[in-house]
GUMIMI-6865 format. One record per residue: residue in three letters; x, y, z of N, C-alpha, C, CB in turn. Coordinates in steps of 0.02 Angstrom, whole numbers, plus 50000, padded with zeros to 5 digits. Last residue first. Glycine has a CB too. Example, Ala and Ser with C-alpha at 12.3 -4.5 7.8 and 13.67 -1.06 7.14 Angstrom:
SER506424988850354506844994750357506455000250394507044997050286ALA506604971650390506154977550390506604983550390505654977650452
END
This chain:
GLU517644826550765517864819850747517294815850714518124816150808LYS516854837250800517294837850743517504830950717517924841950761ILE516234832150913515824833850855516254834250792515454840450865LYS517304831351000516964825250980516544826350917516514822751037LYS517584844751017518094840350987517774834050961518644838651038THR516444849051082516584851651014517104847350979516824858951017SER516604841951203516014841051161516144843251089515424844951189LEU517784846751255517744839651238517164838351190517664835351300CYS517364859951276517914858651230517894851351207518584860251263GLU516384857951372516194860851307516734859451255516084868351314ASN517134853251478516634848951447516434851451378516014848451492GLU517904864451509518234858351485517734853751451518574854751544THR517124879251443517304874651497517624868451467516674872651538LEU517624894151366517364887351357517594883051417517614884351290LYS518304905751392517654904851423517384897851416517164909751393GLN519454905651316519524905651389518864903951423519784912251413HIS518934906051190519394900551206519504900051282520064901451170HIS518204917851184517844911551194518304905751210517434909951132ASP518304932051256518794927551226518524920451237519514928351258LEU517034944051222517264938151259517814934551220516684933351273ASP516434959751246516884955851204517164950151245517454960251174VAL514824965151262515404962751301515814958351255515184958951366LEU513714978751239514114973451209514714971751252514334975351138LYS512064982151293512784983451299513174977451274512974985051373GLY510744978551291510964983351242511704985151245510574989451248GLN510694968851392510324975151400510594980651353510364977551473GLU512104961851328511664961751387511354968651395512054959551451ILE512964951951214512594958051225512114957051283512214960051161LYS514564945951170513964945051211513624951751222514134941751279LEU515434938851039515224945051071514574943751109515124950751019VAL516794929650990516124929151020515984935751056516064923051069LYS517754924850848517614929750901516894928750925517724937050875ASP517844914350766518464917950780518364922850837518694921750717ALA516944898950797516984906150786517684908850799516484909850831CYS516834886050832516884887350759517014894750745516234885150724ASP516644885350966517324884250943517404885550867517544877150959PHE515314886150995515704892250999516394891450967515774894451072TYR514404875950998514744877150935515184883450936514234877650879ARG513784875751118514214869951103514604870951038513794863651098ASP512934886451121513594887351150514064881451136513544888351225ASP511834892551026512144885851028512854886351054512144882750958HIS511214904051002511174901651072511544895051081510444900851093SER511734917450894511674910350911511584909450986512284906550886VAL511994926850751511674926850817511524919650835511024931250818VAL513454929750660512914924950674512654926050745513164917750666ILE514284935950524514064937750591513434933650605513914945450598VAL515664936150418515094932150440514924933950512515244924550433THR516294941650276516244943950345515604941050373516254951850351LYS517074929850165516504933750188516604936050261515864929650182GLY518004921850105518214928650124517644932950150518524931950066ARG517744908950085517604913350028517774920650044516864912750007LYS517944904150211518454902650160518364907150099518424895250140LYS516744907950270517374911050293517914910050240517594907950360LEU515884899350205515804906650196516444910250216515214909250238ALA516394887450256516414888650184516334896050168515864884650148PRO516134888750394516834888750370516894889950295517174882150388LEU514694888250382515044894250406515784894350386514974894850482ILE514514874950330514264880850295514644887150317513514881750308GLU515224866250422515334866150349515134872750316514934860350318TRP514954867850556515604865150538515734864850463515664858250567TYR513664873750565514224876650602514914874150578514154875050676PHE512874866050473512884873350472513514876150504512264876150508ILE513094852850509513274855050442513344862650439512764852550390ASP512554853250639513264851750629513494854150561513394844150637LYS511244855950604511604860850645512364859650638511394860250720PHE510904844550537511004850550497511314856150538510344852850470LEU510864835550645511304834350589511444840750551511014829150543PRO509854841050730510564840850752511054839750694510654835450803ASP508774851650626508914845550666509654845350682508694839150627GLN508364869050644508674863550608508784857550655509354865750578ASP507954880850698507434876250675507714870150639506944879750630ALA509134887750729508654886350783508134881150762508294892750803ALA510074892050640510074884850656509534882950706510744882850682TRP509914905950634509754901850576509664894550594510304902550523GLU509934917350718509644911050742509474906450684509024912450784ASP510304926750588509984927550654509624921150672509494933550654LEU511664931150499511214925450510510954925750581511574918750496LEU512394940350373512104940850440511584935250448511784947850453VAL513804942750280513234938250290513014938550362513424930950269VAL514524953850166514384952450236513764948150241514304959150277SER514574953850026515194953950065515094951850138515494960850063LYS513514942249934513674948649965514294948150009513074951250006ASN512954932249852513674933149855513864939949883513984932249786GLU511754927149809511844934449811512574936349816511454937549869CYS511924913649831511904916149762512004923649759511244914149729TYR511884912849971512474910549934512494913649864512474902849929THR510584917649993511154921350019511804919349983511234920050095GLN509824907449936509794914149907510394918349930509134917649927LEU510144897450028510314896649957510324903449922509814891949921LEU509534902350141510264902050139510524901150068510514896250184ALA508224900550103508464907350115509224907550113508194910050182LEU508214886650102508124890250038508354897550045507394889950016ARG508344884750238508874882350194508824885750126508844874750187LYS507144889750283507764893250302508344891050258507924891950376ARG506294880150233506264886850204506884890850222505624890550227GLN506614869850321506784869250250506774875950215506314864350215GLY506084875250440506794873650435507024873050363506934867250472HIS504724876450411505104882450424505854881150417504954885150494SER504264866050269504314867450341504764873550351504604861250380PHE503644873850117504004868850155503954870350229504744868550133ASP503254880249980502844878050037503174872150073502144875950013LEU503834884149865504104887149926503754884549989504044894749923ARG504344878049702503874878549758504234881549818503574871649777SER505274880049601504634876949584504124877449640504734869649566LEU506184895349578506044889149615505344886649601506134890349691VAL507024901349438506414901949478506264895249511505804904249434GLY508064900149347508184903949408507584904849453508434910449390LYS507544891849248507744898649231507794903049293507254901649181LYS506904882449371506864883249299506994890549282506184880949271SER507264870749500507254877649475507234877549399507864881649501THR506454860649628506884861649570506854869049550506664857049510VAL506244850949775506164857349740506664857749683506254863349789VAL506494838449826505834841349837505724847949800505704842349910ALA507784834249807507254829449793506554832549797507304823649843SER508614844549847508544843449775507984838549759509194840849747LEU508914847049978508254849149955508124847549881508174856649965LYS510154847050047509694841250051508984843050031509694838550122LEU511084856450020510604858150072510064852750081510274864750057LYS511734850949913512104851849975511644853150034512604857549968GLU510684851749819510944845149840511314845749907511404842249786LEU510574865449805510004861549831510224854649854509454860849778LEU511804868249744511674870649812511084866949843511534878249811ASP511594862149620512154859949663512034862149735512814862849637HIS510494869749574510424862549586510974860049631510434858749519ILE511064882549558510524881549607510464874149624509864884249579ILE511964879849454512214882149519511694880949574512404889749516HIS511054876449354511564871449376511844873349445512134870949324ASP510324888149332509994882349363510494877149388509524879149313ASP510974904049375511004898249331510724892149368511724896949308CYS509874917249432510454912849440510404906749393510504910449514LEU509464932349357509224925849380509804920949378508634923349338ASN510484946349410510174942149360509924935649391510674940649303GLY511224953949498510524955449492510164951549438510434962649479LYS512494949549514512394955249469511664956949458512714953849403ALA512434938349596512794944349620512684950449577513524942849625ASP510754932049566511464931449576511774938149595511794928649512ILE509204926849638509594932149604510334931249618509354939149628ILE507854917149613508514916949644508974921649604508814909549646GLU506144919449642506704920849598507364920749638506604927649564GLU505294917549749505374912149701506004913149658504764911549656PHE505794922149913505574924049846505724918349798505934930549822LEU505374922650087505664919150029505374921949965505524911650034CYS505814932050227505334931150173505684927850114505004937950151PHE506034929750406506264930750337505704929550287506864926150322ASP505994930850545505394932350506505564933650433505024938350536PRO507314928350588506794923450602506154924550562506634923450676THR508354933450446508064934550512507544929150526507764941650518ILE509734934650354509174929950364508954930850436509384922450349ILE510514945650240510284944350308509724939250306510054950850342SER511914952650160511364947850156511164946250227511564941350115PHE512634968550115512394963750164511874958850136512104967350223ASN512964979150036513504974450052513264968550093514054978150088ASN511924987850027511994983049973512564978149983512084986549908ARG512054997250126511624991450139511734985950087510884993550139PHE512815007150060513115003150113512714996750126513165007150178ALA511875013149979512415009349947512755004749998512925014049915GLU511135019150085510825014450038511335010150003510405018249987VAL512055027650148511805021850184511495016650136511285023950235GLU512515039350102512835033450074512565026950105513575033850084ASP512045050150167511795049150100512105043050066511915055350058SER512755049650287512035048250288511755046850218511665053950320ALA514345041050259513935047050269513195045050264514105052450216ILE515445030450334514845030550293514435036750310514415024050304MET517215031550326516605032950363516005033450315516685039350405LYS518285018650285517965024650259517295025650295517865024250181ASP518795006250323519105012250351518825018850323519845012150339ASN517844997450268518544997550242518875004250259518554996450166LEU516705007750333516755002150287517435002550253516175002150235TYR516085013050487516635013350440516645006950398517315014350476ILE514895023150568515045016650538515605017650487514405013450505HIS514655031750723514865031550654515005024350633515485035950643GLY513455040350832514005035850816514145035750741513855028950841SER511655040050855512315043250859512845038050843512445046550929ASP510585033450806510465039650842511105043650848510175038250911LEU510515025650646510875027050708510625033450740511635027550694PRO509125016450580509575022250578509905023450646509195028550556TYR509094999650530508885004450580509375010350579508855001250651LEU509794994150424509064993850422508754998650474508814986750435GLY511174993550427510864999750406510104999550401511145001850341CYS511784982650479511714982750406511324988850382511364976450382LEU511784985350617512414984250582512344985050507512694977450599ILE510444985850651510834992050653511464991250611511014993850727LYS510124972550640509784977250595510124984150595509044978050615LEU510924967350743511044965350674510734970350625510754958350661LEU510304973450854510994975250837511154973350765511494971750885THR509084966850857509104974050843509794976250822508884978050904SER509524954150894509224955150827509224962450808508514952350826LYS510034957351026510444954150974510174955650904510494946550985GLY509434962251140509574966951086509974964051029509944972751113SER508894954551238509504958251256509704963251201510084953451269GLY507844946151216507694953151230508304957251247507214953451286ASN508654932051284508094934651245507944941851266507474930151255GLY510454934351307509784931951324509254934851278509624933651395GLY511804930851192511454934851242510764932151254511424942151221ILE513004932551057512604928751103512284933551153513024923351139ILE513664931650900513374936350948512894932450992513014942250912LEU515154926550823514524924450854514304929850903514604917550891THR516004928850674515844931750739515164929150763515844939550736ILE517274923850571516604922050595516524924850665516504914250596GLU518144931150435518084930350507517364928650525518324936750545GLY518384936350311518664929750326518634928250401519374929350303PRO518504953450365518374948450314518714941850331518604950950245ASN517974958350532518464957950479518274952750427519154956350508PHE517264970550635517164964150603517604963950541516404962950584GLN517294978950792517554978350724517434971250699518314980150721THR516504991250900516784984750884516994984550812516274979050900SER515614999651018516185000350972516484993450961516725005451000ILE514105006451072514475000451052515025002251004513994995151021PRO513165013851204513615014551147514035008251135514085020551157GLY511845002151150512465005851145512625009851208512445010351086ILE510115003751141510684999851119511305004351117510554996551048HIS508715004551246509305008051218509855003051202509565013351268PHE506995006751256507555001951257508135005051218507344995051226MET505735014051353506265015251304506805009951312506565022351312GLU503995009851365504665010151394505185010851338504815003951437ILE502345012351400502845013451349503525014251383502675019651305LYS501215000151461501645005851474502175006251419501985005151544ASP500494988651448500154994951432500565001051449499494995151468ASP501534979351469500984980051517500654986951511501244979151589ILE502554988051364502564982651413502034983951465503274981951446GLU503104992751213502494993051253502474986951298501854993451208LEU504595001751180504264995351189503634996451231504734990151222THR505545012051068505055011251122504755004251121504505016451115TYR507325013651045506645012651021506185011351080506615006850970SER508945019550997508415018751047507755017551013508375024951093TYR510675017350974510015017150944509505015951000509955011650888GLU512385020950937511825020550984511175020850946511865026351035ILE514135018050921513465018250891512935017350944513395012750836ASN515545019550940515065022850985514355023350954515315029851003LYS515945013950787516215018050842515645021650878516735023150815PHE516274999750697515745003750727516015007350788515124999450745GLU516844993250545517024995950611516475000550635517704999650608LEU517204980150435516684984450464516924986750533516014980750470LYS517924975450287518064977050357517534981950381518784979950366VAL517244962650182517424969550197517544970350272516864974450174GLY517554949550061517314952250124517534959450133517544948050181SER517114949049885517584948449941517284951550003518244951849924SER516154952249792516124945549822516594944849880516284940349769ASP515214966449787515904964049789515904957349825516384969249825LEU514164977949711514234971349738514964969049733513784966449702ASP514314990349649514084990049719514244983349750513344991449723LYS514684988149519515144991849562514954991249635515164999149542GLU513594980949469514264978049464514754981549511514504978449392THR512344986649472512574983349533513294980849529512114977549548LYS511494998949428512124996249403512474993049463512575001749370LEU509734996449430510354998349463510954995249428510334996249537PRO508335003749347508804998049354509465000549384508924994649286LYS507215013749444507695013349390508155007349401508105019849383LEU505545009949485506235010549507506705009649447506395005349562GLN504335018749380504585013149420505295014449442504545006649379GLY503745035949398503935029849362504145024349410504495031349314TRP503475047949456502925043049456503125036449423502325045849421GLY504405058949568504235055749505503695050449513504835052749473SER505095054949730504975059649674504795055749611505595064049662VAL504345049949883504775048449825504595053249769504705041049802GLU504275048950058504105052649998504595050949943504085060350011ALA503785035450163504315039450132504045042950069504915034950114LEU502265037650260502725033750219503235038350187502345029650165ARG501295042150352501975044750354502475040150318502195045850426LEU499965039550359500415033950373501145036250377500345028650320SER499205050250317499315049450389499825044050406498655047950423ASP499055048850180499525053850205499685052850278499245060850194ILE498065038750180498715037550149499235042450176498665038150072LYS497015045750241497305039850274497985038250246496835033750265ASN496755055450146496975057550213497295051750250496375060250253PHE496325047250041496935051150033497205053450101496815057149987ALA495125042250102495665037750083496325041450075495505034050018VAL494375053950115494545050050175495135045450161493935045950200LYS494245056849978494595061550023494805058050087494155067650039ALA493465046149936494135046949909494555051549954494115049649837ASP492265048750005492645042650019493365043249996492315036549985VAL491935060749940492025060650013492435054550033491345060750050LEU491765056049810492315060749825492455061249900492145067749797GLU490625048349821491265044949808491855049549822491285042449737ASP489685058649841489765053349891490445049949883489195048149884ALA489815065549722489975069049784490095063949840489415073949804SER489325055849635490025058049630490245061449694490115062649570ASN487985055249672488415049349682489155051149680488255044049629ILE487615068349632487535066249702487995060249717486805064449717ILE487895067849495488225072949537488205070749610487885079849528VAL487005057849454487735056749447488115061649492487955057649374GLU485795064249479485955058149516486705056749513485565052149489ILE485895074349384485855076149456486025070049499485145078749474PRO485895066749264486475070849284486475072749357486495077049242GLU484565060749278485175056749279485795060949296485275053249212LEU483695072149273483675067349328484325063349334483075062449319LEU483695079749160484195081449212484185076649271484085088449236PHE482585075049090483255073749064483795074749117483385078149003LEU481595080349169481655073049164482345071149138481105070249117LEU481845093949144481925091249212481985083649212481345093449256THR481555094349006482225096149031482345093249101482315103749032ILE480195090949003480685086648968481385087948995480665087848892VAL479655101749078479555094849098480075090249067478845092449079TYR480055113049004480265112249073480215104949096479845116649119GLY479405110448881480135111348884480395110348954480325118248859ALA478065110348916478365104248891479135104648896478155102848819VAL477945123948953477805118649002478145112148981477045117549011VAL478275130148831478655131548891478575125948942478445138248922GLU477305125048743478005124148727478435125048789478225128948673MET476115129548794476255122348799476995120948787475825118548749SER476375145148881476225141048822476395133848836476615143548761LEU475585151549027476185149348991475995144748934476675145849039LEU474895159349136474745159349064475385157849025474435166149041TRP474635149449279475045154249243474885153749168475795153049256TYR473765139449318473645146149343474085151549309473755146349417ASN474105127049258473395128949265473295136349280473065124849318GLY475495125949256475125124749194474405127049197475155117549177VAL475795128049392475975133149342475575132249278476725132749326VAL475135116049442475035122849470475165128049416475485124049531PHE475415104649367474745105449396474615112449424474645100449450ILE476725105949311476165103149273475485105249301476205095549271ILE477525112049410477515114749342476895112349304478155112649304ILE477275103949521477105111049524477045114049454477625115049565GLY477775091649472477075092349491476855099649493476955089149558LEU479125094649454478715092749397477975093649412478865085549376MET479485097049589479545102349538479115100849478480275103149517ALA479255084249637478855089849663478885095749616479105092049733PHE480225077149573479535075849554479065081349581479315069049580ILE481345082949638481275083249564480545082249544481725077949530LEU481095079649772481115086649751481045087349676481765089849774LEU481165065449767480555068849788480535076049764480485068649864GLN482505063449730481975061249685481315064749702481885053649688ALA483135068349844483265071449779482705069749730483945069249751TRP482635059149939482505066349946482605069949880482965069350001GLN483165047049897482435048049894482245055449900482095043949950GLU484555049649916484285047449851483545048849846484425039949841ILE484615053150053484835057850000484525056049933485605057949995VAL484195041350114483795047450122483965052450067483915050550193ALA485255033150076484575031550053484115037550059484285025650093LEU486275039450145486295039250072485615037550043486815034250048VAL485865036850276485895043750253485895043950177486515047250281ASN486005022950275485345025950289485325033150263485195025850365PHE487355021750256486915019750202486205022150213486925012150194ILE487815026550383488025029650319487535028050264488735027350300ARG487225017850474487065024950476487235028350410487425028350534HIS487845005950434487115006450432486895013750432486805002750492ASN489165008550461488955007850391488205008550384489195001150363LYS489045008450601489235014650567489055014350493489995015850575HIS488644995150624488235000750648488395007150610488345001850724ARG489724988050566489044987250540488604993050561488734980650564MET490794991550647490794993550576490094993150547491284989150536ASP490364985150764490454992350763490454995150692491104994350799THR490414971950719489764974950740489804982550739489564972450810ALA491774970150697491314969750640490634972850657491224962350619THR492234971250829492454976050778491974976150719493164974350754SER491554960250882491464966850911491664972250861491864967550976PHE492054949650810491354951450801491204958350830490914946150835ILE493374949450858493244950950788492534953250778493384944750744LYS493114946150992493464952350977493334954450904494224951650990ARG492554933650976492144938951006492454945750992492084937851083THR493634926750925493064928050881492614933450910492664921550869PHE494424926751043494654930050982494084931650935495174925750947PHE493674919551136493864926551150494064930251087494434926751202TYR493544907251065492964911051087493134918351097492674908051151LYS494864903151046494444904350987493844908651006494214897650956ARG495224901351178495554906651140495134908451078496264904551119PHE494394890351201494304896551240494624902451205494614895651311ARG494844880551114494174883451102494044889751143493634878251118ASN496254877251041496044880351104495374883851095496594885251130LEU496504872550914496654868150972496424870951038497394866850975THR496164882950830495824876450822495914872150884496084872850761LEU497044892850868496324893950877495944887450873496074898850824GLU498264887250831498134888750901497394889650915498524894950922LYS498054886550691498204880450730498034881550803498944878550723ILE497844899750651497294894950644497414888650685497184893150571GLY498644911050648498524907750712497994902450710498344912650763LEU498704916150520499324913950551499214909850615499764919850566VAL497324918950495497714914850449498324911950484497934918950388VAL496934926750606496534920850586496954916150544495904922950548HIS497864937050604497884932250658497484925950642497614935450722GLN497434943650488498114941050492498164935750546498604946850505TYR496164947550526496234942750471496924939550474496124946150404HIS496504957150624496144950950643496224945650589495394952550654SER497094966850543497494963550594497174957050616497594968150655MET495964970450472496534967650436497004964050484496914973250398MET495194975950574494974969750542495544966450504494374971150496ALA495954987550600495874982450652495664975750622495364984750705ASP495784994150478496454992350501496424986750553496814998450530THR494404996250484494674991850432495384989650449494654995350363SER494255005950579494074999050597494324994050546493314998450604GLU494595016950501495045014950556494895007750578494965019850616ARG493475017150417494145016050388494645013950442494385022350353VAL492475019950508492465013550473493145011950444491935013650417ALA492875032950542492875027650594492875020750562492275028450640VAL492665039550420493345039350449493395033650500493525046150482ARG491275037850412491715035050360492435034450385491695039450296ASP490835045250521490735037950521491175034650469490005036250508LYS491195057950476491475055350539491405047850542491125058550599LYS490395059450361491125059150356491445056150418491405065950342THR489035061350366489275054450365490035053950368489035050950303TYR488885075050359488675071750421488955064550424487905071650426MET489185077550229489675079450279489525076150347489695087150287LEU487965073150174488585069650158489135071350209488815071650088LEU487065082550228487005075550246487635071550231486415072450209PHE487525094450166487525093850239487495086450261486925097650270PHE487285091250032487965092650055488015091850130488175099850034ILE485885090150035486285084350019487005085350042486265082849943THR485525103350065485345097950112485765091750099484595096250106PHE486045109749951486285111550018486125106050069485985118150040PHE485345103749844486065102949848486345104849917486405107149795MET483965106849874484205099949864484945099449877484045097649793ILE483925120849880483735116849939484025109849934482955116649947VAL484285123249746484705125649801484555121849865484585133249813LEU483205117249678483885114649669484355116949725484155116949602PHE482105125149721482125118049736482835115249731481665114149689ALA482525137449666482385136849738482415129449760481705139849756LEU482565134549530483195136049566483105135349642483445143049549VAL481185132849504481655127349494482295128449534481815126449420ILE480705145749531480455140049570480945134149565479755137849544GLY481415153149435481505154549506481275148849550481125160849525LEU480925149049311481585146649332481695147849407482135150049292LEU479805156249288479725149449312480385146449338479445144949256GLN480435167949243480015168149303479945161149332479325171149286TRP481095164349126481515165849184481105166249248481895172249173SER480795152649010480415156949057480835158249118479725153749076LEU481725148548911481005147248903480595151948946480835139948919TYR482935152548964482735154948897481985154048886483135151248842ALA482935145049079482905152349085482695155449019483585155149107MET483095132449023482465134049057482385141549067482425130449125TYR484405133948976483865132848928483185134448959483875125548903ALA485075135449098485085140849049484525140148998485775141049012ILE484845122849153484565128749186484545134649138484985130649249GLY485585115449060484865114249068484525120049102484745107949109PHE486835120449084486525121749019485775120449021486845117448964ILE486985115249214487015122449202486685124249136487745124949203VAL486925101449187486405104549229486395112149219486525102849303ILE488105100349111487465098749080486895101849120487365091049076VAL489055103849209488975108049150488295106749116489555106949100ILE488875092849294488745099649319488635104449261489335102149363ASN489285082749209488585083049229488405089649261488435077349277ILE490665085749192490205085149134489485086049156490285078249101ILE491145085249324491185091449285490675091349228491895092549258LEU490915071649355490595076949395490585083449355490975077849462ALA491735065249264491005064249260490635069649298490815057249287PRO492995069849314492765071549247492005070749238493125067249195VAL492925064449452492965071649438492745073349366493665074049449VAL492945050149452492335053849467492355061049443492195053649542HIS494205045649430493665042949389493055047449393493485035749412PHE494895052049526495025054249457494575050649407495755052949439PHE494365045749639494365053049634494435055249562494935055949677LYS494605032349634493955034549612493925042149603493415032349661GLU495815030249695495805030449622495145033249596495915023449594ALA495465028849829495765035149806495745035849730496495035549831THR494995015649832494535021149845494805027749819494395021749920ASN496145008449803495555007649760495065013349769495205001049775LEU496955012749910497155014049841496555013649794497695009149819ASP496295008250026496345015350012496535016849940496865018550058GLU496334993650019495724997550025495805004649999495494997650097THR497714989749992497134986349963496514990749963496984979950003LEU498624998050052498774995649985498174992249952499364990849987THR498004999650178498085005350133498205003150061498665009750157ALA498094986850230497434989750220497474995750172497134992050287ILE499494985450237499114981150192498424984150178499034974050223VAL499764995150336500054995850270499664991650219500794993650271LYS499044990050444498874996650417499154997550347499135002150463PRO499694977450467498984977850448498784984550417498544976450508LEU501064981450502500904978050439500164978550420501104970850444GLY501474997350570501144990850577500944987950510500544991550622ILE502215008850604501555009450572501165003050582501625010950497GLU503385002950655502985007350698502275008150670503315014150705GLU503854996350544503674992350603503244996450651504304989950639LEU504125007350464503605002550443503374998350502503874998050387GLN505165012950538504545016750529503975012150508504645022350478SER506145003250526505905005050593505245008850589506435009350629LEU506375003150386506074997350420505784999250488506594991850429PRO505945017850292506395014150337506025008650375506725018950386THR505225016850131505115018750201505585014650245504375017550222GLU505345011850004505835016850025505765018850098505785022949982ILE504235003349995504905000549990505435005350016505064998649917VAL503195012850004503255007650055503965004850055502745001950044ARG503435020249888503455023549953503535018450010502815027549964ARG503265010549788503915013749797503965016949865504035018949742ILE501905008149806502375002649816503075005549828502384997849755MET501415020849773501315018349841501795012549855500595016049851LYS501765021649637502065026349685501985023849757501735033249678VAL501005011249580501745011149576502055015649629501985013349506GLN499685015549612499945009049634500705008949636499685003449590ILE499625028049548499515027549620499805021049646498755027949637ASP499855024549414500315029049449500245028449524500195036249428TYR498725016449384499415013749380499895017949421499645013449306SER497705025749401497715019649440498405016549441497215014549412VAL498055035049302498055037049373498095030949417497435041249390ASN497845027249188498515029749204498575031849276498695035649159VAL496455025149196496915019449196497615021649215496925016049127ALA495985038449190495835034249248496315028349253495115031749244MET496445042949063496675046149124496575041549185496315052849135ARG495735034048980496465034448978496745037449041496695038548917VAL494415037449014494655030649025495425030549027494395025848971VAL494395050648969494295049249040494555042349057493555049849059LEU494555048848831495055052648869495015051048944494965060148857LEU493385041648804494035038548791494595042148828494185038548716ASP492415051348838492455045048876493125041548866491885040348855ASN492675061048739492765062648810492835056348852492175066848836THR492325053948624493005056648632493155058048705493085063048591LEU490965051348651491435045848644492145048248654491365042448575GLY490455064648654490395060248712490885054548710489685057448717VAL490715069148525491035072548582491025068048643490685079348597THR489925059848452490645060748439491005063748499490745065248377PHE488605061048506488965054648505489715055648498488705050248447LEU488355074748484488315071948552488695065348556487575070948573ILE488435075248346488915079048386488945076248457488735086548387PHE487315067248321487965065148296488525068648335488035066548220ILE486275074648376486435068248408487105065548383485875063048394ALA486335086048290486445086748362486635080048394485815089548396SER486015080548166486665083848175486835084248249486665090848143PHE484725076348193485235071248180485935074248184485125068148111PHE484105089248214484085083948265484645078948254483395080248264TYR484315096148096484575098748159484625093248212484135104548185GLU483605088248005484335088947997484665091648060484485093547938ALA482285089348042482635083148058483385083848053482395077448013GLY482095106748097481955100948057482365094948078482085102347985TYR481315117848210481925114448189481735108148150482375112748249LYS480075122648237480575127548217481185124148187480785131848277MET478515115248188479175114648219479665119948192479465107648207ASN477195113848150477435120648167478145120448198476955123948216ASP476915100548128476825105248072477135112048086476095106048057LEU477085093948250477555092648195477515097748139477445085848168GLN476905104648393476645099748346477125099248286475935101648322ASN477505112148489477245115748431476935111148379477785119748399GLY477935103048590477545109048608477215112448549477995114048641ILE478625092948524478045091248566477615097448578478275088348633ALA479615099848454479175095348417478545093748456479545088848399ASP480245106648558479915110448505479415106048467480445113348456SER480785095948629480285100248661479895104248610480625105048711ILE481705091448534481155087048555480595091148587481405081748606ILE482525102748528482185100448467481605095848485482685096648422ALA482985103548661482605109148632482215106848570483075114848614ILE483695091448673483095092648714482665098148685483295094448787VAL484725093948581484275088248570483625089248610484615081648591SER485295104948646485035105648578484545100048562485605105748527MET485735099448764485175104148767484875105548698485395110648799SER486785091648711486225088548748485615093148749486445086848819ALA487625101348655487315096248612486715093048646487825090948593MET487985108448772487645111848717487285106848671488145116048676GLY488615098248845488025101748872487625105248817488245106948923LEU489665095048760489165089948776488525093148802489435085048827LEU490355107148761490085104648698489545099448710490635101648655ILE490695107248898490285112648870489965110448804490715119148859SER491505096148905490875096248943490405101548916491005097349018MET492575100448830492185094648807491505094448841492565088048819PRO493055110648912492745112348847492345106548818493285114348798VAL493385101549027492925107349032492635109348964493305113349063THR494305091948987493625089849006493145095749007493635086449075ILE495485098648975495135096648913494415094748928495505090748879LEU495775099549110495655105649072495295104249005496305109449059LEU496005086349140495425089649171495265096149134495565091149245TYR497155084049067496555079949054495935083649079496625073049089TRP497975093249126497795094549057497205090149036498395093249010LYS498205088049252497755093849247497555095149175498095100049276TYR498975077649292498435076249244497965082149235498045070149267LYS499905083049381500135078949325499605078249271500355072049350LEU499105089749473499585093549433499825089649372500185095549476TYR498415078749527498055084049491498515088049447497695088749541LEU499445071949590499105068849534498725074049492498615063549558GLU499735081249690500255079349641499935076249579500755074549672LYS498515080949758498745087149728499275085949675499005091949782TYR498445067949806497975069849753498165076449720497265070249781MET499365067549910499545064449847499095066749790499515056849853
END
């Protein structure tokens, strides 16, 4: 990604080079004037006050201009990286995101982005200070090229040893970054599993020991990294002061050099202390940024073109309130499962079936039989390995999958609620419509909406599912997929769901597909499909219902 960013902002960096040259020249001019005043006394100065004040004015003007450009670039780069990474995550197929894992994605969006941004904060400062050091060396060469040999020898030793030490820490930096993924996973378990951890002290012990083990490993590696950085800082300082000592006490006593030369070298080296320190710190941050960019690239997120936000969609043509006919011919999908530390392949299909508008289909089967996976295949969240999908008798091509997905609303067990309630055209829904639905869902007493935004979302899982259903109603998509929606509802609301909500969706002409274990409600469906080990069995539920089941459903209706 950093190569794309470099190409976009290369003109900033190209401007930095001439600005750095001007800054270097102005800085060395100020140093030369000060050195001249100290070495030749005030009466014999080569340069007057007008030179000094002109030099510091140029230094101020060029420095401020450069800093403003750098700030502009840094802020824009930060924005571009954040927007592009969000787009990449959103455009990445669900199956690939699940394979990567939520903790790794979260760690990248929080840790790696902030670290990667430093690359474009650091590079301009690095260029400026390198140029200043070069001009400082040039000025010292002007004063005495013989003495410059000693300075260059020290600088070469300094930069080569520092480069070696920084590269020595790279392995630990990569390991720390990998441990950050593990810690992010631990944090997730701490938040989501706090009830279980609180109630089971043995589980709490084993889990906290696992966290502490990861944290201890990170501590050891960070300790090594920071030890090396401390050595680098003190080593650079030692070499600078050693150079000053040699110039003052050795060269000044044994070489026949003027006071102007000695003073010029001493002042220049003191002035270069900060630029050299900035170069060293910048090199350290560039190593971190490189590790972050490598981590971002390793996630294999979807590639997106451009750097802007998502373009507004013209949804009027995509969204259709009427149901659609769905047909699946010989569709197949495979994925891997880790069972007892062994990788096993689970296969769905081949499956051929059809779903019609104004029809309720129940999908049943045991746990792990592939029901939820089948739903995600049906709506295009998982890519097909083989087979074809037909929408209203038109085969869906690979480049039409995104538009195809827009026909579906889905509520899965791990659903996510949003505060904003969106209508069929992508606008915030009218509050009167939301209020009527909240009343039907028995939630109007605990939640309200203002300009299409819900007042709160912190409810029980069953109530949150009702809010998810509210969003589905407002979206008004052609196909409604509901995965175990009634599992967390009380018996009263199960009756409402099967005998009121589903028939209402059917009456609106929706194509309704429901994953369910509630065999007592099979009579509400037009069709029941059973899946076993990834294979689909079409059942005639009117024949499969036992006499007791029929009596039970009849009683419920009454």
